[in-house]
SETI-748840 format. One record per residue (C-alpha): x, y negated, z negated. Coordinates in pm, 1 decimal, decimal comma, always signed. Example, Ala and Ser with C-alpha at 12.3 -4.5 7.8 and 13.67 -1.06 7.14 Angstrom:
BEGIN
node x=+1230,0	y=+450,0	z=-780,0
node x=+1367,0	y=+106,0	z=-714,0
***
This chain:
BEGIN
node x=+46,3	y=+31,4	z=+16,2
node x=+297,1	y=-222,2	z=-19,0
node x=+278,7	y=-293,5	z=-385,9
node x=+590,6	y=-257,6	z=-654,7
node x=+559,0	y=+39,1	z=-925,1
node x=+628,7	y=+26,2	z=-1295,0
node x=+697,2	y=+379,5	z=-1437,7
node x=+580,9	y=+397,7	z=-1787,2
node x=+641,7	y=+712,5	z=-2021,3
node x=+377,6	y=+828,0	z=-2184,6
node x=+594,3	y=+923,1	z=-2482,7
node x=+651,9	y=+558,8	z=-2563,5
node x=+499,9	y=+381,8	z=-2867,6
node x=+163,2	y=+230,5	z=-2805,4
node x=+305,4	y=-134,3	z=-2887,0
node x=+570,6	y=-77,7	z=-2627,8
node x=+329,7	y=+60,5	z=-2358,6
node x=+128,7	y=-242,7	z=-2406,1
node x=+391,1	y=-470,7	z=-2402,9
node x=+511,3	y=-331,7	z=-2097,8
node x=+173,8	y=-371,4	z=-1941,5
node x=+119,4	y=-753,9	z=-2004,5
node x=+488,4	y=-848,7	z=-1927,2
node x=+493,2	y=-671,9	z=-1562,7
node x=+124,1	y=-811,2	z=-1506,4
node x=-12,7	y=-467,3	z=-1401,3
node x=-319,5	y=-498,4	z=-1190,7
node x=-357,6	y=-108,0	z=-1203,9
node x=-277,3	y=+213,7	z=-1351,8
node x=-209,3	y=+548,9	z=-1188,7
node x=-235,3	y=+848,6	z=-1437,7
node x=-202,1	y=+1194,3	z=-1497,8
node x=-199,1	y=+1424,3	z=-1782,9
node x=-84,9	y=+1265,7	z=-2117,1
node x=-54,4	y=+903,6	z=-1904,0
node x=-422,3	y=+860,1	z=-1936,1
node x=-434,7	y=+909,9	z=-2302,8
node x=-132,7	y=+685,3	z=-2357,2
node x=-264,8	y=+413,3	z=-2144,9
node x=-654,1	y=+458,5	z=-2297,8
node x=-631,3	y=+106,2	z=-2441,4
node x=-535,8	y=-100,5	z=-2153,4
node x=-825,1	y=-230,5	z=-1984,4
node x=-689,8	y=-176,5	z=-1596,8
node x=-862,2	y=-39,0	z=-1316,6
node x=-725,9	y=+324,5	z=-1284,2
node x=-691,6	y=+641,6	z=-1051,1
node x=-626,6	y=+986,3	z=-1233,1
node x=-441,9	y=+1174,6	z=-1014,6
node x=-502,2	y=+1475,4	z=-1156,5
node x=-912,7	y=+1451,5	z=-1099,0
node x=-845,0	y=+1643,6	z=-768,5
node x=-1232,0	y=+1619,0	z=-683,0
node x=-1197,8	y=+1266,8	z=-748,4
node x=-947,5	y=+1237,1	z=-487,8
node x=-1086,9	y=+1441,5	z=-264,5
node x=-1350,6	y=+1154,0	z=-208,0
node x=-1112,3	y=+889,6	z=-81,8
node x=-1007,4	y=+807,3	z=+265,9
node x=-659,9	y=+996,2	z=+423,4
node x=-622,9	y=+732,9	z=+658,3
node x=-309,9	y=+502,1	z=+616,9
node x=-338,1	y=+157,8	z=+486,8
node x=-230,9	y=-119,3	z=+741,0
node x=+78,1	y=-309,8	z=+550,2
node x=+358,7	y=-550,2	z=+624,9
node x=+653,4	y=-460,3	z=+374,4
node x=+957,1	y=-703,3	z=+364,2
node x=+1324,5	y=-570,3	z=+274,1
node x=+1309,6	y=-849,3	z=+29,6
node x=+983,2	y=-742,5	z=-147,2
node x=+981,1	y=-586,8	z=-504,4
node x=+974,1	y=-211,4	z=-462,8
node x=+966,8	y=-119,4	z=-822,9
node x=+1028,0	y=-247,9	z=-1205,9
node x=+1245,3	y=-87,4	z=-1459,0
node x=+1225,5	y=-122,3	z=-1790,3
node x=+1583,7	y=-151,3	z=-1958,9
node x=+1678,1	y=-201,2	z=-2348,6
node x=+1680,6	y=-559,8	z=-2413,1
node x=+1937,5	y=-730,0	z=-2627,2
node x=+1660,1	y=-920,4	z=-2807,1
node x=+1474,1	y=-625,2	z=-2950,3
node x=+1214,5	y=-640,8	z=-2667,3
node x=+1269,4	y=-388,2	z=-2361,6
node x=+1372,3	y=-623,2	z=-2039,9
node x=+1176,4	y=-573,4	z=-1716,4
node x=+1456,0	y=-600,4	z=-1386,5
node x=+1254,8	y=-620,2	z=-1019,4
node x=+1450,1	y=-467,8	z=-743,4
node x=+1359,5	y=-519,3	z=-378,7
node x=+1370,6	y=-261,3	z=-99,3
node x=+1708,4	y=-339,5	z=+109,6
node x=+1906,0	y=-266,8	z=-186,0
node x=+1739,9	y=+65,1	z=-278,6
node x=+1720,2	y=+207,0	z=+100,3
node x=+2096,1	y=+124,3	z=+131,8
node x=+2147,7	y=+302,2	z=-175,5
node x=+1900,4	y=+597,5	z=-94,2
node x=+2054,9	y=+602,2	z=+290,9
node x=+2417,5	y=+627,6	z=+150,1
node x=+2310,5	y=+908,2	z=-103,6
node x=+2163,5	y=+1120,9	z=+174,2
node x=+2494,1	y=+1105,3	z=+391,8
node x=+2748,4	y=+1146,7	z=+101,4
node x=+2555,7	y=+1489,8	z=-15,7
node x=+2431,6	y=+1606,8	z=+271,1
node x=+2059,5	y=+1641,7	z=+205,7
node x=+1847,7	y=+1751,0	z=+449,2
node x=+1486,5	y=+1944,6	z=+510,8
node x=+1621,5	y=+2256,8	z=+278,0
node x=+1675,3	y=+2075,1	z=-36,2
node x=+1488,1	y=+2070,4	z=-377,0
node x=+1552,7	y=+1862,0	z=-651,9
node x=+1398,0	y=+1941,9	z=-974,4
node x=+1326,3	y=+1596,7	z=-1171,3
node x=+1400,8	y=+1642,9	z=-1537,0
node x=+1471,9	y=+1289,3	z=-1622,1
node x=+1177,5	y=+1048,2	z=-1741,1
node x=+1009,2	y=+832,1	z=-1430,9
node x=+1076,9	y=+531,7	z=-1650,6
node x=+1498,2	y=+613,1	z=-1576,2
node x=+1620,3	y=+508,9	z=-1244,0
node x=+1793,0	y=+834,9	z=-1158,8
node x=+1415,1	y=+959,4	z=-1092,6
node x=+1414,0	y=+703,2	z=-810,3
node x=+1726,4	y=+863,9	z=-651,0
node x=+1549,1	y=+1218,3	z=-717,0
node x=+1239,9	y=+1096,7	z=-527,4
node x=+1311,7	y=+899,1	z=-239,9
node x=+1605,9	y=+1087,1	z=-127,4
node x=+1404,7	y=+1393,4	z=-54,2
node x=+1106,6	y=+1171,6	z=+77,4
node x=+1434,6	y=+1007,0	z=+302,7
node x=+1576,9	y=+1331,5	z=+423,7
node x=+1216,0	y=+1588,3	z=+418,0
node x=+1322,3	y=+1787,4	z=+122,7
node x=+1072,9	y=+1845,7	z=-192,1
node x=+1060,9	y=+1691,9	z=-514,5
node x=+966,5	y=+1971,4	z=-813,3
node x=+871,0	y=+1880,4	z=-1172,1
node x=+891,8	y=+2078,2	z=-1460,8
node x=+533,2	y=+2154,4	z=-1621,2
node x=+405,5	y=+1875,6	z=-1862,0
node x=+416,3	y=+2084,0	z=-2174,3
node x=+773,0	y=+2224,1	z=-2099,9
node x=+944,3	y=+1931,3	z=-1985,2
node x=+1214,8	y=+1966,6	z=-2247,0
node x=+1249,5	y=+2302,4	z=-2211,9
node x=+1605,8	y=+2429,3	z=-2032,2
node x=+1460,4	y=+2768,6	z=-2029,9
node x=+1144,9	y=+2653,2	z=-1791,8
node x=+1394,0	y=+2470,5	z=-1582,9
node x=+1589,4	y=+2756,9	z=-1509,1
node x=+1288,7	y=+2889,4	z=-1413,0
node x=+1146,8	y=+2686,6	z=-1201,4
node x=+1503,2	y=+2661,0	z=-1005,4
node x=+1476,4	y=+3035,1	z=-933,4
node x=+1135,0	y=+3032,2	z=-853,4
node x=+1160,5	y=+2704,1	z=-573,6
node x=+1534,2	y=+2812,3	z=-499,4
node x=+1672,1	y=+2411,5	z=-638,8
node x=+1964,1	y=+2291,1	z=-459,4
node x=+2002,1	y=+1965,8	z=-618,1
node x=+2039,2	y=+1862,9	z=-952,6
node x=+2080,0	y=+1490,5	z=-1084,3
node x=+2058,9	y=+1420,1	z=-1466,9
node x=+2244,7	y=+1252,8	z=-1737,1
node x=+2534,7	y=+1484,4	z=-1892,9
node x=+2320,1	y=+1609,1	z=-2208,4
node x=+2057,7	y=+1757,2	z=-1985,9
node x=+2356,9	y=+1949,7	z=-1787,9
node x=+2473,3	y=+2044,0	z=-2092,0
node x=+2134,0	y=+2173,4	z=-2178,3
node x=+2089,0	y=+2375,5	z=-1902,8
node x=+2429,8	y=+2534,3	z=-1915,0
node x=+2349,6	y=+2672,1	z=-2263,2
node x=+2058,4	y=+2840,2	z=-2087,6
node x=+2281,3	y=+2999,4	z=-1817,0
node x=+2552,0	y=+3133,2	z=-2009,1
node x=+2264,6	y=+3359,1	z=-2208,0
node x=+2066,5	y=+3517,8	z=-1933,2
node x=+2079,5	y=+3617,9	z=-1527,4
node x=+1973,3	y=+3402,0	z=-1261,1
node x=+2062,6	y=+3320,1	z=-897,8
node x=+2397,2	y=+3143,2	z=-934,0
node x=+2415,3	y=+3045,1	z=-550,6
node x=+2129,6	y=+2836,4	z=-534,0
node x=+2255,3	y=+2482,6	z=-662,6
node x=+2480,1	y=+2345,6	z=-424,6
node x=+2501,8	y=+1958,7	z=-593,4
node x=+2458,6	y=+1775,1	z=-915,4
node x=+2492,0	y=+1414,8	z=-976,2
node x=+2555,0	y=+1346,0	z=-1313,5
node x=+2552,2	y=+990,2	z=-1463,9
node x=+2414,2	y=+737,6	z=-1746,8
node x=+2659,6	y=+837,6	z=-2012,0
node x=+2993,9	y=+1014,6	z=-2031,5
node x=+3069,2	y=+1332,5	z=-1890,2
node x=+3283,5	y=+1568,1	z=-2092,2
node x=+3597,6	y=+1704,0	z=-1946,6
node x=+3506,9	y=+2037,5	z=-1950,9
node x=+3146,9	y=+1998,7	z=-1753,5
node x=+3269,7	y=+2044,8	z=-1405,0
node x=+3431,0	y=+2370,5	z=-1484,1
node x=+3158,0	y=+2528,1	z=-1698,2
node x=+2917,9	y=+2360,8	z=-1426,6
node x=+3107,4	y=+2526,9	z=-1137,7
node x=+3121,5	y=+2872,4	z=-1357,3
node x=+2789,4	y=+2895,2	z=-1407,8
node x=+2717,8	y=+2784,2	z=-1024,7
node x=+3021,5	y=+2854,3	z=-814,5
node x=+2946,8	y=+2678,4	z=-453,2
node x=+2843,4	y=+2373,1	z=-632,8
node x=+2977,5	y=+2015,1	z=-566,9
node x=+3026,1	y=+1830,3	z=-909,7
node x=+2966,0	y=+1453,6	z=-841,8
node x=+2980,6	y=+1147,6	z=-1078,9
node x=+2786,4	y=+833,9	z=-1059,5
node x=+2707,2	y=+519,2	z=-1255,0
node x=+2599,5	y=+179,3	z=-1216,1
node x=+2357,1	y=-111,2	z=-1390,2
node x=+1982,4	y=-86,3	z=-1325,2
node x=+1967,4	y=-439,6	z=-1250,2
node x=+2189,7	y=-382,8	z=-873,4
node x=+2073,8	y=-51,3	z=-779,8
node x=+2027,3	y=+339,6	z=-847,2
node x=+2408,2	y=+378,3	z=-894,4
node x=+2686,6	y=+152,2	z=-792,9
node x=+2988,1	y=+412,9	z=-813,4
node x=+3052,5	y=+766,9	z=-666,4
node x=+3320,4	y=+990,2	z=-754,2
node x=+3355,8	y=+1355,9	z=-604,5
node x=+3526,0	y=+1598,8	z=-899,1
node x=+3734,3	y=+1797,5	z=-768,1
node x=+4079,9	y=+1882,0	z=-1020,1
node x=+4062,3	y=+1767,7	z=-1363,4
node x=+4381,9	y=+1522,7	z=-1449,0
node x=+4547,0	y=+1648,2	z=-1783,3
node x=+4546,1	y=+1245,3	z=-1855,7
node x=+4222,8	y=+1179,2	z=-1801,6
node x=+4005,0	y=+1128,6	z=-2146,9
node x=+3687,3	y=+1129,8	z=-1990,4
node x=+3550,6	y=+1196,7	z=-1631,9
node x=+3621,4	y=+899,6	z=-1405,5
node x=+3265,6	y=+738,9	z=-1250,3
node x=+3425,1	y=+568,0	z=-933,5
node x=+3696,0	y=+628,6	z=-657,5
node x=+3708,8	y=+508,2	z=-277,2
node x=+3442,1	y=+328,9	z=-122,5
node x=+3075,3	y=+279,3	z=-233,0
node x=+2850,8	y=+1,7	z=-100,1
node x=+2903,2	y=-216,5	z=-374,3
node x=+3219,0	y=-353,2	z=-536,2
node x=+3353,7	y=-297,3	z=-859,0
node x=+3628,4	y=-472,0	z=-1038,5
node x=+3737,9	y=-540,4	z=-1415,1
node x=+3879,6	y=-851,2	z=-1593,4
node x=+3959,1	y=-996,1	z=-1936,3
node x=+3694,4	y=-1087,7	z=-2162,4
node x=+3816,7	y=-1388,6	z=-2279,0
node x=+3982,1	y=-1540,0	z=-1951,5
node x=+3739,9	y=-1349,4	z=-1682,1
node x=+4085,6	y=-1220,1	z=-1471,2
node x=+4163,2	y=-940,3	z=-1337,5
node x=+4326,8	y=-702,4	z=-1537,2
node x=+4659,8	y=-551,2	z=-1465,5
node x=+4609,2	y=-179,5	z=-1379,1
node x=+4587,9	y=+51,4	z=-1699,0
node x=+4469,3	y=-247,8	z=-1926,2
node x=+4108,0	y=-233,6	z=-2035,2
node x=+3885,1	y=-519,9	z=-1958,9
node x=+3517,2	y=-566,2	z=-1875,0
node x=+3350,5	y=-389,4	z=-1552,3
node x=+3191,0	y=-606,4	z=-1303,4
node x=+2999,8	y=-452,2	z=-995,3
node x=+2994,5	y=-650,1	z=-698,7
node x=+2676,3	y=-725,4	z=-503,9
node x=+2516,5	y=-926,0	z=-196,1
node x=+2295,9	y=-1180,8	z=-316,1
node x=+2078,2	y=-1123,2	z=-35,9
node x=+2037,6	y=-757,4	z=-85,4
node x=+1985,9	y=-768,4	z=-485,6
node x=+1722,9	y=-1020,8	z=-510,9
node x=+1685,4	y=-915,4	z=-864,8
node x=+1477,1	y=-1082,9	z=-1131,3
node x=+1351,3	y=-1051,0	z=-1500,0
node x=+995,1	y=-1112,8	z=-1585,1
node x=+940,9	y=-1409,0	z=-1802,5
node x=+1301,2	y=-1510,8	z=-1808,0
node x=+1519,3	y=-1775,8	z=-1651,0
node x=+1659,7	y=-1669,4	z=-1322,7
node x=+1949,4	y=-1568,7	z=-1305,5
node x=+2049,6	y=-1475,7	z=-1656,4
node x=+2364,4	y=-1712,7	z=-1697,4
node x=+2531,6	y=-1466,7	z=-1930,3
node x=+2499,9	y=-1174,4	z=-1651,1
node x=+2439,1	y=-1250,4	z=-1332,5
node x=+2592,5	y=-1457,6	z=-1053,1
node x=+2909,7	y=-1462,1	z=-1124,8
node x=+3205,2	y=-1592,3	z=-862,1
node x=+3504,1	y=-1357,9	z=-920,1
node x=+3823,4	y=-1370,2	z=-746,6
node x=+3679,4	y=-1077,1	z=-520,9
node x=+3344,0	y=-1183,6	z=-517,6
node x=+3400,5	y=-1359,6	z=-171,7
node x=+3086,9	y=-1574,8	z=-188,0
node x=+2862,6	y=-1350,4	z=-323,8
node x=+2833,8	y=-1260,9	z=-698,1
node x=+2908,3	y=-968,8	z=-949,3
node x=+2730,0	y=-875,3	z=-1296,4
node x=+2890,1	y=-822,9	z=-1636,3
node x=+2809,5	y=-481,9	z=-1711,5
node x=+2967,0	y=-476,1	z=-2113,9
node x=+3130,5	y=-132,6	z=-2010,1
node x=+3503,9	y=-106,2	z=-2054,9
node x=+3753,4	y=+6,4	z=-1774,9
node x=+4119,4	y=+19,3	z=-1710,4
node x=+4186,9	y=+124,8	z=-1348,6
node x=+4059,9	y=+168,6	z=-994,7
node x=+3949,7	y=+504,7	z=-1066,6
node x=+3661,8	y=+409,1	z=-1345,4
node x=+3647,6	y=+562,3	z=-1658,5
node x=+3411,4	y=+458,4	z=-1925,1
node x=+3605,5	y=+355,8	z=-2216,1
node x=+3248,8	y=+232,4	z=-2396,0
node x=+3127,9	y=-91,9	z=-2483,5
node x=+3253,1	y=-463,3	z=-2489,0
node x=+2934,6	y=-546,4	z=-2756,3
node x=+2796,3	y=-384,3	z=-2985,5
node x=+2539,4	y=-197,9	z=-2822,2
node x=+2518,7	y=+146,2	z=-2875,9
node x=+2355,0	y=+461,6	z=-2690,8
node x=+2163,8	y=+764,0	z=-2842,9
node x=+2063,4	y=+1063,9	z=-2666,7
node x=+2141,7	y=+883,5	z=-2337,3
***
């Protein structure tokens, strides 16, 4: 229809759901399962996607629309430093850039299938869903009553011949625990894309032991810019690494690190704050109800920006093979 979507996790507290609905100025709700219960207090038009008889009465004729590349595609709420969740709106242009590159680098096609184990409110789900739509693959969801059950994940992966896995490292760890305890088809999974948190040095080896043909790739980035801004295929583990790098080589966005005191580029090997470069025309990000752009984070002119800008991520890195060293501020991450 040409509108932007706002994913809301039904597990959120009612106060958070109410805040998000008002802040994003929602015009309608699409619900299924527990989503209908969690949003029952919201006075908005709604369509229940699990009421098949009602859905069958709607026309299947495609709607006429004229969506521009710089129109908003979706809004994702991230952790806000003020105590309230922060809404970031992202356009079609940058997401298409990201998804096209994913499909090319990961060689995704019609025979690929992804199991979505991440919440739809996490932007990993954007990659999972739209990469499959773009490549002609298939999107598979766990049963609603077993969303967090790794045994069920493995069952579904076997039944549906899942080839692509994309999640935070903790969910991969949970899956690997199950694979060590039971029999399964070890040759179905061919790509694992991990991001969003620190990746243990042991994980690539454990994952390949469980799935011998697996290609292990790390990715990361700021939700405010893209699904992912960094990409690193992991082959051999360097004994000097402290954790798995999240970037090396070329990617559609640029990255560099600078001193938090002077904002000058750091020498290789010295920790600094990670900046992700972006093209203004391809980004067009916005925060609802907030001054645009936020002066402390966006539109910084760095020595390598060449007329565009960059975003301060708050993450620490030390060289061109980007390794997460922690945060430059006092933010902490709990269970991803």
